[in-house]
N, C-alpha and C positions, 0 to 999 in steps of 0.2 A: 454253687451260689444261686440263691432264686433270683429271677430276670425281674426287675421295677416294673410295677403296674404302671401303664400309659395315663397319663392325665387327659379328661376331655377337654376341648376345647373351652368348652362352658366353665370348667373347674378354672383353668386360667383365666379367664376373663372375670370370675367371681374374686379370686385372688387380687387382680390388678384392681380391681373397680376404686377399693380405698384410697389407693395412691393416686389414681387419677383425680379422685374428689379432693384430696389434699392440694395436689398441683392446682387444679383449677381454682379452687374454692379460699386457698391462703397464699401459695408461693406466688400465682399472679397478681395477686392484688398487693402482695407485700414488694415484688418487684418494681409495680407501678409506684407505690408510695417512696420507694427507695429512690428509683429514678427522679421524682419531683423533688426530693428533699436535698439531691444532689444538683438540682438545676437552680437558675437563675431567674428571678419572677420576672416576668414581663407584661406589657399591658398588649395583648395580642391574644390570638385563639389558637392554641392553647396559652392558658397566661404563664407560660414557664418557657425558657429555652435553655438547651439546645433541643431540637426535635429529632426524634430517631427516623433517618431517612433511607430505606433500603434501597431505592431507586437509583441512589448515587454509588452504589456499590462499596466496595472496601475502602474508599476515601471518604464516604460518608461515615462509615463506622468509626474509623479513627477520628474524624471532626466531630462524631458525637462524644466519643470518650474523652477527649481532649477538652471540651466545653463544660464537662462536669467539674464541680468544684466543693469544697467542705467550707464555704464560707459561712452557710447556713449554722453548721456545728460549731465554727468559730465563735458566730455570734452568740449562740445558746451557752456556749462555756463563759464568755466575756460578760454577759449581763446578770447583775446581782439577783434579781427578779426570777429567772429560770434556775439560777444555780441554788438558791435556798428552797424555791417550789421542790426542786429535785431531791434536796437534802431531808424536806419536810415529808414526803411520797418515801423516801427509805425507812424515815424514822417509824412513820406508820407501818409501813410494812413489818418492820422487825417486832415492832409491839403486838402485830395482830398474830405472828406466827410465833412467838413467845405466848401470847394467852391462850391460842389454839392446842399449843402444845401440852400448857398447863391443864388445860381443861381434858383434852382429849387423850392423853396418856393415862392418868388414873381411871378415865372409862374404859380404856383398851385391856389394862391390868385388871381390872373389876370382872369385865366380860370373859377374858382369858380363864380367870379362876373359876367360873362356873363349868358345871359340867355341859358335854358336848351336847346332849339332848335339850337342855334347857336353856342354850342360847338364844334362840329364834325367840322363845316366849319371852327371856330377858328383855330383847331388843323391843318387843311388840309393845312389853309393860312399860319401856323407859319411854319411847316417844307418842304412845298413843295419849291422847288428851284427858278421857276420861277412863284410864285404867285403872287397875287394881291400885297401882301404887303411883306416885309421883313422878315427876321427871327426874326428880334427882334420886332415885332408888339407889343409886349406884354408891351412895354415900352412907346410907343406913345398912345396906348389908342385905 
């Protein structure tokens, strides 16, 4: 059995860099927004309660989690304006998905039918504005 080659420290950093990027620019803002959505509004600085206070120790953490509530989400579910808006958004998303499938699936099938060597040229002629073919070249054959 051959020994596994050792990875350098730089390779490890390069592998973990995208994960760190996701944590910093996606997960942390998501957690902040989630915390605000579970909080109650207040006329103060910051404009919501409870405030997460690590200096109070475990009792502060427990009181923080006890102060969170789902009242904002109950309000969203009970107000007809938000329910209708949400349903309309789902309807638009379903229609857009269906439209993209109707357009994209025949295009994909047409591309797959081409020889492998001609595929890049076909893509270029399909999307090139002043190409030999129009942008609907997949319909003509």
